[in-house]
Each structure stands twice: as C-alpha cells, then as structure tokens.
N, CA, C and O of each residue as an XYZ file, in Angstrom:
588
protein
N     -18.577     -3.709      6.411
C     -18.644     -5.133      6.339
C     -19.945     -5.536      5.611
O     -21.034     -5.051      5.917
N     -19.772     -6.463      4.616
C     -20.854     -6.971      3.885
C     -21.055     -8.413      4.135
O     -20.175     -9.224      3.846
N     -22.279     -8.793      4.708
C     -22.578    -10.250      4.622
C     -23.669    -10.749      3.667
O     -24.760    -10.200      3.507
N     -23.254    -11.814      3.078
C     -23.887    -12.116      1.774
C     -24.172    -13.785      1.887
O     -23.505    -14.523      2.612
N     -25.231    -14.211      1.075
C     -25.338    -15.522      0.814
C     -25.089    -15.493     -0.764
O     -25.777    -14.824     -1.535
N     -24.021    -16.301     -1.144
C     -23.722    -16.306     -2.520
C     -24.342    -17.647     -3.362
O     -23.889    -18.782     -3.214
N     -25.329    -17.343     -4.163
C     -25.959    -18.582     -4.688
C     -24.996    -19.273     -5.578
O     -24.883    -20.499     -5.597
N     -24.238    -18.380     -6.387
C     -23.329    -18.962     -7.389
C     -21.993    -18.223     -7.466
O     -20.965    -18.767     -7.061
N     -21.998    -16.918     -8.010
C     -20.793    -16.245     -8.409
C     -20.936    -14.878     -7.577
O     -22.029    -14.342     -7.398
N     -19.670    -14.346     -7.066
C     -19.679    -12.986     -6.493
C     -18.404    -12.298     -7.010
O     -17.323    -12.865     -7.167
N     -18.699    -10.849     -7.283
C     -17.330    -10.073     -7.507
C     -17.417     -9.141     -6.254
O     -18.300     -8.322     -5.999
N     -16.296     -9.453     -5.527
C     -15.952     -8.751     -4.277
C     -15.901     -7.221     -4.517
O     -16.562     -6.478     -3.790
N     -15.208     -6.780     -5.421
C     -15.107     -5.473     -5.594
C     -16.324     -4.660     -5.782
O     -16.418     -3.548     -5.262
N     -17.363     -5.230     -6.590
C     -18.639     -4.417     -6.651
C     -19.655     -4.923     -5.723
O     -20.640     -4.219     -5.502
N     -19.524     -6.105     -5.134
C     -20.596     -6.765     -4.474
C     -21.642     -7.403     -5.318
O     -22.645     -7.790     -4.717
N     -21.585     -7.587     -6.642
C     -22.334     -8.116     -7.652
C     -22.556     -9.559     -7.409
O     -21.584    -10.259     -7.123
N     -23.791    -10.092     -7.498
C     -23.897    -11.580     -7.424
C     -24.477    -11.884     -8.816
O     -25.183    -11.081     -9.427
N     -24.109    -13.174     -9.302
C     -24.626    -13.550    -10.569
C     -24.572    -15.224    -10.545
O     -23.778    -15.908     -9.900
N     -25.517    -15.638    -11.327
C     -25.458    -17.117    -11.670
C     -24.858    -17.429    -13.139
O     -24.902    -16.639    -14.083
N     -24.374    -18.531    -13.158
C     -23.640    -19.017    -14.158
C     -24.637    -19.133    -15.353
O     -25.779    -19.541    -15.141
N     -24.227    -18.782    -16.605
C     -25.176    -18.851    -17.657
C     -25.391    -20.334    -18.071
O     -24.488    -21.136    -17.833
N     -26.599    -20.767    -18.710
C     -26.932    -22.124    -18.970
C     -25.870    -22.664    -19.835
O     -25.551    -23.847    -19.715
N     -25.312    -21.925    -20.669
C     -24.119    -22.432    -21.720
C     -22.934    -23.172    -20.940
O     -22.251    -24.089    -21.394
N     -22.834    -22.617    -19.737
C     -21.811    -23.090    -18.904
C     -22.197    -24.360    -18.196
O     -21.435    -25.326    -18.209
N     -23.448    -24.391    -17.531
C     -23.832    -25.330    -16.697
C     -24.428    -26.617    -17.508
O     -24.595    -27.693    -16.934
N     -24.682    -26.455    -18.649
C     -25.095    -27.614    -19.448
C     -24.003    -28.439    -20.184
O     -24.292    -29.293    -21.022
N     -22.751    -28.136    -19.826
C     -21.749    -29.019    -20.401
C     -21.879    -30.494    -19.930
O     -22.402    -30.840    -18.871
N     -21.336    -31.304    -20.851
C     -21.537    -32.773    -20.353
C     -20.635    -33.381    -19.358
O     -21.000    -34.206    -18.520
N     -19.318    -32.882    -19.510
C     -18.527    -33.386    -18.466
C     -18.086    -32.367    -17.495
O     -18.228    -31.186    -17.811
N     -17.524    -32.696    -16.255
C     -17.238    -31.832    -15.237
C     -16.068    -30.796    -15.612
O     -16.037    -29.596    -15.338
N     -15.168    -31.514    -16.270
C     -13.906    -30.795    -16.544
C     -14.278    -29.476    -17.479
O     -13.757    -28.384    -17.250
N     -15.193    -29.675    -18.513
C     -15.663    -28.799    -19.316
C     -16.430    -27.743    -18.601
O     -16.349    -26.571    -18.968
N     -17.178    -28.109    -17.586
C     -17.920    -27.122    -16.751
C     -17.055    -26.122    -15.955
O     -17.314    -24.924    -15.850
N     -15.876    -26.829    -15.346
C     -15.019    -25.989    -14.579
C     -14.315    -25.069    -15.556
O     -14.254    -23.874    -15.266
N     -13.755    -25.525    -16.731
C     -13.131    -24.745    -17.560
C     -14.051    -23.500    -18.099
O     -13.581    -22.380    -18.296
N     -15.187    -23.786    -18.275
C     -15.949    -22.859    -18.888
C     -16.391    -21.895    -17.774
O     -16.538    -20.700    -18.030
N     -16.596    -22.371    -16.593
C     -17.096    -21.482    -15.458
C     -15.940    -20.356    -15.086
O     -16.165    -19.164    -14.876
N     -14.603    -21.036    -15.052
C     -13.541    -19.982    -14.782
C     -13.426    -19.154    -15.989
O     -13.110    -18.009    -15.666
N     -13.571    -19.308    -17.343
C     -13.439    -18.528    -18.210
C     -14.501    -17.531    -18.189
O     -14.230    -16.339    -18.335
N     -15.830    -17.991    -17.995
C     -16.906    -17.017    -17.624
C     -16.734    -15.905    -16.605
O     -17.008    -14.716    -16.773
N     -16.158    -16.572    -15.352
C     -15.894    -15.694    -14.299
C     -14.802    -14.785    -14.694
O     -14.957    -13.661    -14.216
N     -13.685    -14.931    -15.462
C     -12.816    -14.115    -15.926
C     -13.417    -12.835    -16.705
O     -13.188    -11.676    -16.359
N     -14.114    -13.158    -17.660
C     -14.837    -12.267    -18.615
C     -15.822    -11.289    -17.903
O     -15.939    -10.106    -18.222
N     -16.603    -11.982    -16.782
C     -17.456    -11.183    -16.193
C     -16.919    -10.461    -14.741
O     -17.644     -9.798    -13.999
N     -15.698    -10.706    -14.554
C     -15.184    -10.067    -13.348
C     -15.598    -10.643    -12.111
O     -15.604     -9.943    -11.099
N     -15.976    -11.951    -12.074
C     -16.389    -12.413    -10.849
C     -15.198    -13.126    -10.082
O     -14.281    -13.617    -10.741
N     -15.202    -13.183     -8.821
C     -14.024    -13.480     -8.041
C     -14.155    -14.967     -7.432
O     -13.215    -15.753     -7.314
N     -15.452    -15.198     -7.079
C     -15.608    -16.505     -6.231
C     -16.773    -17.245     -6.777
O     -17.653    -16.667     -7.416
N     -16.787    -18.539     -6.526
C     -18.024    -19.308     -7.042
C     -18.432    -20.444     -6.100
O     -17.655    -21.285     -5.647
N     -19.661    -20.371     -5.878
C     -20.184    -21.697     -4.833
C     -20.642    -22.589     -5.701
O     -21.487    -22.295     -6.547
N     -20.063    -23.911     -5.558
C     -20.308    -25.008     -6.410
C     -21.003    -26.058     -5.559
O     -20.392    -26.650     -4.669
N     -22.308    -26.293     -5.838
C     -23.101    -27.183     -5.095
C     -23.066    -27.155     -3.528
O     -23.052    -28.167     -2.827
N     -23.055    -25.876     -3.075
C     -23.165    -25.711     -1.705
C     -22.024    -26.496     -0.833
O     -22.038    -26.376      0.392
N     -21.079    -27.266     -1.453
C     -20.158    -27.939     -0.889
C     -18.743    -27.449     -0.955
O     -17.851    -27.734     -0.156
N     -18.648    -26.651     -2.046
C     -17.204    -26.066     -2.509
C     -17.399    -24.661     -2.669
O     -18.477    -24.240     -3.089
N     -16.438    -23.877     -2.369
C     -16.271    -22.449     -2.528
C     -14.874    -22.092     -3.099
O     -13.876    -22.327     -2.419
N     -14.781    -21.570     -4.241
C     -13.588    -21.381     -4.743
C     -13.330    -20.015     -5.574
O     -14.279    -19.578     -6.225
N     -12.136    -19.337     -5.588
C     -11.977    -18.096     -6.158
C     -11.331    -18.482     -7.529
O     -10.952    -19.621     -7.801
N     -11.252    -17.415     -8.348
C     -10.819    -17.539     -9.760
C     -10.015    -16.324    -10.108
O     -10.583    -15.242    -10.261
N      -8.673    -16.456    -10.246
C      -7.902    -15.334    -10.773
C      -7.577    -14.310     -9.558
O      -7.429    -13.096     -9.696
N      -7.508    -14.930     -8.516
C      -7.305    -14.125     -7.246
C      -6.228    -14.675     -6.338
O      -5.686    -15.738     -6.642
N      -5.886    -14.022     -5.247
C      -4.923    -14.610     -4.265
C      -5.719    -14.668     -2.926
O      -6.572    -13.815     -2.682
N      -5.436    -15.665     -2.074
C      -6.129    -15.743     -0.821
C      -5.136    -16.429      0.226
O      -4.717    -17.577      0.078
N      -4.842    -15.693      1.179
C      -3.820    -16.077      2.212
C      -4.717    -16.544      3.526
O      -5.363    -15.718      4.172
N      -4.693    -17.758      3.805
C      -5.465    -18.274      4.890
C      -4.876    -17.586      6.399
O      -3.702    -17.412      6.726
N      -6.010    -17.302      7.098
C      -5.643    -16.698      8.351
C      -6.428    -17.425      9.530
O      -7.414    -18.130      9.315
N      -5.966    -17.219     10.636
C      -6.719    -17.660     11.751
C      -8.082    -16.931     11.848
O      -8.214    -15.741     11.561
N      -9.128    -17.767     12.294
C     -10.421    -17.215     12.488
C     -10.482    -16.008     13.135
O     -11.239    -15.147     12.685
N      -9.735    -15.761     14.234
C      -9.601    -14.687     15.110
C      -9.227    -13.364     14.258
O      -9.718    -12.279     14.570
N      -8.454    -13.481     13.314
C      -7.906    -12.337     12.634
C      -9.084    -11.443     12.083
O      -8.859    -10.250     11.880
N     -10.365    -11.991     11.826
C     -11.420    -11.277     11.374
C     -11.481     -9.988     12.128
O     -11.528     -8.888     11.576
N     -11.478    -10.189     13.461
C     -11.814     -9.038     14.368
C     -10.564     -8.265     14.474
O     -10.726     -7.050     14.582
N      -9.121     -8.787     14.467
C      -8.087     -8.059     14.709
C      -7.391     -7.272     13.516
O      -6.850     -6.176     13.662
N      -7.468     -7.927     12.390
C      -6.594     -7.167     11.170
C      -7.257     -5.809     10.827
O      -8.486     -5.737     10.817
N      -6.573     -4.847     10.578
C      -6.928     -3.628     10.240
C      -6.667     -3.435      8.719
O      -5.990     -4.290      8.148
N      -7.132     -2.424      8.053
C      -7.185     -2.272      6.575
C      -5.773     -2.319      6.184
O      -5.386     -3.031      5.257
N      -4.854     -1.430      7.007
C      -3.334     -1.283      6.755
C      -2.688     -2.755      6.865
O      -1.908     -3.105      5.979
N      -2.967     -3.558      7.844
C      -2.509     -4.824      7.916
C      -2.791     -5.704      6.908
O      -1.913     -6.475      6.519
N      -4.108     -5.704      6.331
C      -4.484     -6.642      5.355
C      -3.628     -6.217      4.068
O      -3.183     -7.141      3.386
N      -3.372     -4.956      3.694
C      -2.660     -4.523      2.650
C      -1.257     -4.993      2.830
O      -0.676     -5.609      1.936
N      -0.693     -4.703      4.005
C       0.804     -5.104      4.194
C       0.900     -6.604      4.012
O       1.646     -7.098      3.166
N       0.095     -7.357      4.858
C       0.124     -8.968      4.386
C       0.138     -9.184      3.018
O       1.164     -9.679      2.550
N      -0.850     -8.900      2.223
C      -0.858     -9.166      0.807
C       0.223     -8.610      0.085
O       0.667     -9.280     -0.848
N       0.778     -7.411      0.359
C       1.892     -6.967     -0.389
C       3.181     -7.589      0.066
O       4.106     -7.488     -0.739
N       3.428     -8.214      1.196
C       4.560     -9.011      1.593
C       4.572    -10.569      1.021
O       5.586    -11.232      0.805
N       3.317    -10.953      0.846
C       3.136    -12.266      0.317
C       3.749    -12.674     -1.087
O       3.754    -11.866     -2.016
N       4.183    -13.749     -1.192
C       4.837    -14.304     -2.548
C       3.726    -15.127     -3.226
O       3.966    -15.615     -4.331
N       2.548    -15.313     -2.654
C       1.485    -16.023     -3.088
C       0.959    -15.318     -4.342
O       0.578    -14.148     -4.397
N       1.000    -16.305     -5.445
C       0.643    -15.683     -6.804
C      -0.870    -15.751     -7.116
O      -1.463    -16.622     -6.480
N      -1.618    -15.005     -7.971
C      -2.926    -15.244     -8.403
C      -3.159    -16.662     -8.936
O      -2.296    -17.183     -9.642
N      -4.173    -17.240     -8.660
C      -4.372    -18.537     -9.225
C      -5.670    -18.662    -10.039
O      -6.572    -17.851     -9.825
N      -5.831    -19.719    -11.044
C      -6.985    -19.725    -11.802
C      -8.288    -20.377    -10.899
O      -9.500    -20.217    -11.042
N      -7.485    -21.201     -9.883
C      -8.461    -22.002     -8.802
C      -7.876    -21.930     -7.625
O      -6.733    -22.360     -7.467
N      -8.648    -21.327     -6.551
C      -8.216    -21.062     -5.255
C      -9.313    -21.653     -4.328
O     -10.363    -21.033     -4.160
N      -9.092    -22.784     -3.757
C     -10.068    -23.282     -2.660
C     -10.209    -22.351     -1.572
O      -9.258    -21.835     -0.986
N     -11.503    -22.138     -1.302
C     -11.807    -21.210     -0.128
C     -12.665    -22.076      0.810
O     -13.892    -21.987      0.767
N     -12.115    -22.811      1.554
C     -12.855    -23.943      2.473
C     -12.051    -24.006      3.601
O     -10.909    -23.545      3.579
N     -12.553    -24.558      4.641
C     -13.972    -25.279      4.816
C     -15.187    -24.304      4.922
O     -15.081    -23.100      5.153
N     -16.170    -24.873      4.755
C     -17.489    -24.099      4.727
C     -18.150    -24.220      6.136
O     -19.373    -24.127      6.242
N     -17.400    -24.413      7.143
C     -17.967    -24.592      8.531
C     -17.953    -23.307      9.363
O     -18.348    -23.354     10.527
N     -17.504    -22.125      8.810
C     -17.393    -21.021      9.729
C     -15.901    -20.762     10.284
O     -15.681    -19.832     11.060
N     -14.940    -21.594      9.864
C     -13.672    -21.368     10.410
C     -12.709    -20.899      9.368
O     -11.537    -20.727      9.702
N     -13.089    -20.675      8.139
C     -11.954    -20.313      7.197
C     -12.140    -18.683      6.986
O     -13.199    -18.088      6.786
N     -10.995    -18.208      7.074
C     -10.761    -16.716      7.045
C      -9.611    -16.360      5.977
O      -8.574    -17.023      6.012
N      -9.733    -15.545      5.225
C      -8.634    -15.166      4.446
C      -8.453    -13.759      4.062
O      -9.400    -12.989      3.900
N      -7.107    -13.410      3.907
C      -6.882    -12.085      3.304
C      -6.946    -12.255      1.670
O      -6.325    -13.142      1.084
N      -7.716    -11.363      1.064
C      -7.880    -11.577     -0.490
C      -7.392    -10.436     -1.245
O      -7.348     -9.297     -0.780
N      -6.988    -10.794     -2.536
C      -6.785     -9.637     -3.511
C      -7.444    -10.148     -4.701
O      -7.057    -11.211     -5.185
N      -8.435     -9.474     -5.236
C      -9.073     -9.851     -6.626
C      -8.166     -9.650     -7.670
O      -7.096     -9.068     -7.491
N      -8.576    -10.156     -8.901
C      -7.958    -10.085    -10.107
C      -7.832     -8.540    -10.510
O      -6.931     -8.197    -11.275
N      -8.596     -7.761    -10.074
C      -8.666     -6.116    -10.312
C      -7.790     -5.427     -9.402
O      -7.524     -4.245     -9.622
N      -7.314     -6.023     -8.411
C      -6.324     -5.652     -7.377
C      -7.028     -5.105     -6.053
O      -6.400     -4.542     -5.156
N      -8.408     -5.334     -6.034
C      -9.084     -5.062     -4.601
C      -8.607     -6.008     -3.609
O      -8.387     -7.189     -3.878
N      -8.440     -5.473     -2.418
C      -7.880     -6.306     -1.157
C      -8.977     -6.142     -0.050
O      -9.708     -5.156      0.032
N      -9.007     -7.201      0.777
C      -9.802     -7.267      1.655
C      -9.655     -8.483      2.727
O      -8.636     -9.170      2.794
N     -10.636     -8.639      3.441
C     -10.652     -9.942      4.141
C     -11.896    -10.691      4.167
O     -12.925    -10.033      4.321
N     -11.984    -11.992      4.038
C     -13.168    -12.753      3.785
C     -13.226    -13.706      4.968
O     -12.203    -14.071      5.549
N     -14.458    -14.104      5.314
C     -14.722    -15.297      6.178
C     -15.937    -16.017      5.614
O     -16.948    -15.423      5.240
N     -15.788    -17.206      5.579
C     -16.748    -18.122      5.250
C     -17.500    -18.724      6.384
O     -17.018    -19.545      7.165
N     -18.892    -18.193      6.427
C     -19.603    -18.584      7.611
C     -20.425    -19.968      7.658
O     -20.854    -20.493      8.685
N     -20.542    -20.391      6.519
C     -21.347    -21.686      6.368
C     -22.017    -22.027      5.003
O     -21.707    -21.330      4.036
N     -22.843    -22.966      4.860
C     -23.466    -23.261      3.668
C     -24.892    -23.624      3.951
O     -25.239    -24.379      4.859
N     -25.727    -23.000      3.060
C     -27.083    -23.483      3.186
C     -27.623    -23.749      1.747
O     -26.908    -23.613      0.755
N     -28.987    -24.153      1.691
C     -29.476    -24.593      0.407
C     -29.444    -23.416     -0.552
O     -29.341    -23.551     -1.771
N     -29.540    -22.258      0.078
C     -29.605    -20.990     -0.949
C     -28.114    -20.685     -1.217
O     -27.998    -19.836     -2.101
N     -27.108    -21.061     -0.790
C     -25.680    -20.841     -1.327
C     -24.773    -20.773     -0.102
O     -25.137    -21.271      0.963
N     -23.625    -20.178     -0.238
C     -22.523    -20.038      0.681
C     -22.604    -18.847      1.465
O     -22.568    -17.778      0.854
N     -22.719    -18.839      2.848
C     -22.860    -17.560      3.433
C     -21.529    -17.011      3.869
O     -20.778    -17.715      4.544
N     -21.213    -15.831      3.531
C     -19.784    -15.171      3.739
C     -19.907    -13.786      4.347
O     -20.987    -13.197      4.378
N     -18.947    -13.353      4.758
C     -18.776    -11.911      5.042
C     -17.394    -11.490      4.725
O     -16.358    -12.142      4.858
N     -17.562    -10.265      4.276
C     -16.147     -9.604      3.815
C     -16.151     -8.140      3.840
O     -17.149     -7.438      3.675
N     -14.871     -7.706      4.076
C     -14.641     -6.366      3.912
C     -13.542     -6.004      3.088
O     -12.460     -6.564      3.259
N     -13.713     -5.001      2.078
C     -12.837     -4.556      1.208
C     -12.197     -3.423      1.641
O     -12.869     -2.589      2.248
N     -10.755     -3.183      1.401
C     -10.021     -2.068      1.785
C     -10.431     -0.922      1.066
O     -10.607     -1.141     -0.132
N     -10.647      0.301      1.469
C     -10.976      1.440      1.006
C      -9.562      2.076      0.589
O      -8.752      2.274      1.495
N      -9.257      2.372     -0.582
C      -7.862      2.835     -1.113
C      -7.476      4.053     -0.425
O      -6.334      4.108      0.030
N      -8.434      5.248     -0.251
C      -8.072      6.404      0.235
C      -7.706      6.200      1.720
O      -6.737      6.819      2.159
N      -8.356      5.438      2.466
C      -8.097      5.214      3.930
C      -6.752      4.729      4.085
O      -6.007      5.203      4.942
N      -6.396      3.799      3.293
C      -4.955      3.248      3.562
C      -3.953      4.029      3.049
O      -2.854      4.042      3.603
N      -4.229      4.838      1.834
C      -3.202      5.732      1.587
C      -3.007      6.800      2.552
O      -1.880      7.257      2.746
N      -4.030      7.229      3.167
C      -4.084      8.373      4.236
C      -3.091      7.806      5.309
O      -2.069      8.383      5.681
N      -3.508      6.688      5.716
C      -2.753      6.095      6.942
C      -1.224      5.858      6.634
O      -0.366      6.143      7.470
N      -0.952      5.381      5.533
C       0.446      5.108      5.058
C       1.235      6.494      4.872
O       2.445      6.547      5.090
N       0.547      7.534      4.490
C       1.276      8.689      4.320
C       1.635      9.503      5.638
O       2.495     10.383      5.658
N       0.854      9.097      6.772
C       1.085      9.740      8.034
C       1.998      8.893      8.798
O       2.506      9.349      9.822
N       2.262      7.688      8.400
C       3.074      6.673      9.203
C       4.571      7.207      9.127
O       4.976      7.726      8.088
N       5.285      7.087     10.109
C       6.798      7.496     10.251
C       7.618      6.700      9.384
O       8.836      6.874      9.355
C-alpha cells in the first residue's frame, strides 16, 4: 500500500508525482487549461490530477466506484476480476470524488496497471490518497492454481 499527498499529478504505475508545466497552467481560459492538462498527462503517462484541492480526476483510465469497506476486503484477484468483467471504458476525464475519505475505486491505468484507490481527503498540499497496484506475477500465480 502506498499513501501519498498528490500536489498535482500522479502516475499510479510508477508512483511518480509531477507538477503541470507552466505552459499548461498559464493558459487564458479554463477549457484550454483542461485540454492542455489532459494532453500533457497522456504524453507524460500521468493517471490522475489534483485540481485546486477541490477536484481529483483521472485521465485515460477506468475507475469503478466501490463501497469504502472494499478497501479492506478486495483481494488482488478480485480487483482484476472486477475490472475484467466491467464494460466501463477508459475515459479522457474520470471524476475521482468526493474528497472526504469516502471515495474508493477499482482502477485501471492507460498502461494497463490495475489496483484499488481510496481518496482520504484534501489539504493545502494536495489530495491525500492511498492505493495498491496489483502485482502481475501474484495474480498470474493465483489464477494458474485456481480450479
């Protein structure tokens, strides 16, 4: 499990945090900022973005909302099965809210990484999250031994 405060952008697969470049943030209108931010995130492999500490959204990923209790209950195999069975398609904009500690999601990144994400809250420093990514070999080993 990884617990982080995301100041702006995060790549769930690598754990890398990043800030938007000034070329994106200095746009005149909000629509241009959003379009530029999503394009930058795609190029840089970033999966989610904390916008003004009041919004957190994914880009180019899938997120399936779960009950908060699922954080403790879902196994790696169950997360994979849930995502594999879902018809939810990747989206350029995926709201990951609310930021009050009650939002939990099964996620799949644009690169194919799968895991579970919980949003714990928001501070002046960013959005506080915790997440666990599925380790491919562990799921493969379990699925090979299943009847």
